[in-house]
Steps between C-alpha positions, in 0.01 A plus 500: 500500500368823655218635283677838475810331352351246266756417228502579132699319233636674186545334163874455551435301821589780743275505806399819675382485861365793692333793328678825435240676709668373813853571380623153595469311175751232406578324171617140472657338194320172450594352159396145596172593666588350841424810701180577317368150569586536869332836524180382334490210749523745789125576510447435871370144464826303525780448748863569412559127465205459264616793288854356474362157405277636223789719381718186467228322306457792262877544449678164542825668384491740799796420732350631823134595515499545876761779493296699246193476718694597812660801329162627383331454835780696669411816303266782588262397226373184671301437819375192685140446386435276799616747761240636744499853634668547839294458815591855608248651256122474553252427222402866514860608456555255214207668323598856596861458386441278199615774259808558715574129467477519119733800491764361735491163326560662161789728599679284757858422396521193728313171447262433786236247596178701469569871458345603833832545677514875437150547638589308816800726552284807454245376752781462760660839417489809723549837330517859623365766263652831607323793340141486380497765231466436127771231481424345837126467443543311176782287640300408811191420293697271268670321789163441664337387180776252422479346844791619712402357838580794727520869399579781742414850370678807635440870424478812714256701282130563469312445175461826302275574207801553272612139576200351322631550148746212553480337844280202425426386855297811592165652407331832568361371828856441624611864477631599844556139614849367576631335185618193688154448648316544167753281318462214749120507462520500123761223479304277735204535264720406207626178661352366827727194482809700602601706806517878453615736776602863505624789702511877465869560541786706360845345468762756595818297553681184401435359846121545456519323167691213662223462754227518237630217282590265786322168445408570137623336181517798265451876473309693239649848525245740350552807723681815403547662840738580652701580187472204262871426477554498876204265552631264232842497664337404830305226320818378330679460833207389711391229260860375464527482880166316524594276205180577307447629144335825406362681199446870464333699227355831401433740219619832369219618276475231232831334592439194716781296668545214742806367679534136610748399772584191704766429765807321367376529143580759236593861569348700785310824459783723627745354247251544214436857607872572529559346156234715339637812670850426364361439152330840479693798372612716795254774574207328332184586698288210620130560444301299752168610356214694648134444580408388147354147507195321365340168584688314229851605606422433864343168408790381286740600775319306769445197283870486416589510870253216570629297208859539620396380846328195355830398344692576816266293715452203269774504235222484237571681280869538581536860625755744349684544831741793529339708227281800441271479201218703360318657210373834379125507434530779240816377323476141378876470429607631841575206725706497822728211580766586760768256620833570661755279675529527879743758633809349664457508874124563495373364838186365331625345179864592444627143543298369208637440156385750234204386293606366161465733201387792717800736528287812512150633536289544185190691425264596223577371147808310611282311742268396221793336328595310816140395561478351152823311558367359827161391365 
């Protein structure tokens, strides 16, 4: 049994596996004690055959001990204690990413041999971070720290003094330097085991974005120029054409949001945007925010983008593809959870079946109700 999911038995014989802290707990009715005996035998010192044999000895009345053991070992709560880490990770990397390993092992919804699979995928991944402002700085830092193997940083701007209240990759000595240059230097100092490159460049067309993401596995869209919506439409179409996932996020004052998208999965950005526009009362102004931002809102925004990309690149945790989600840092009950079905005929996702139980977009308090239902 994984340490994080060690079982507990209640007085009525019910067994609980997996703590509530991970949101993946399960309960098993075990009136005869068969499952509990099997779980206690799974301490990493016995093979499946040995566990089944001891289970048969403890419970002679048990019709099929082997099937119980097999069912338990096929769950997310168990790992192979004899498995060795993959050869693709050095001793240094095993130490550096040991906390990653513990996290991925705990939240993974799929049983695996040793829990290092997600880290191996991250090491092989190539990601473009477009935009190195508040969101992009935090996203790039998180991707570097977690071990994404190749990160390419793109931004046209120079570091300004007013950036330093939130853009974590820069210091006072960087004022006047190209952001891409300063970001590359900082990220290389964070993790010398990965490859970090950068360029001072502005993306002004869909074609330029197509060129930028060629050869990469994912896009972190953290820029807001040209106009945010147009750039996200380009990303929606360019990433679909390149068959790579993308995540984009930002902030409007204390309101922080992130969108998570993947080709041939879920609803695309343009359909979500269209669905939200149709949901609003005609004539309702859309406030895209102003210059108000602090380190916390920029940090949460960038970390959410990075977290979405981790799921898109590894499947651990399973990403909420085809959604926009978020929170309000000054209103604890204001949560954003937006889902819409694809529009018929959409060239990106219109041929997909609508997501179950998501006939419309939802925000604020209604989203809190849905989140509780999904937890």
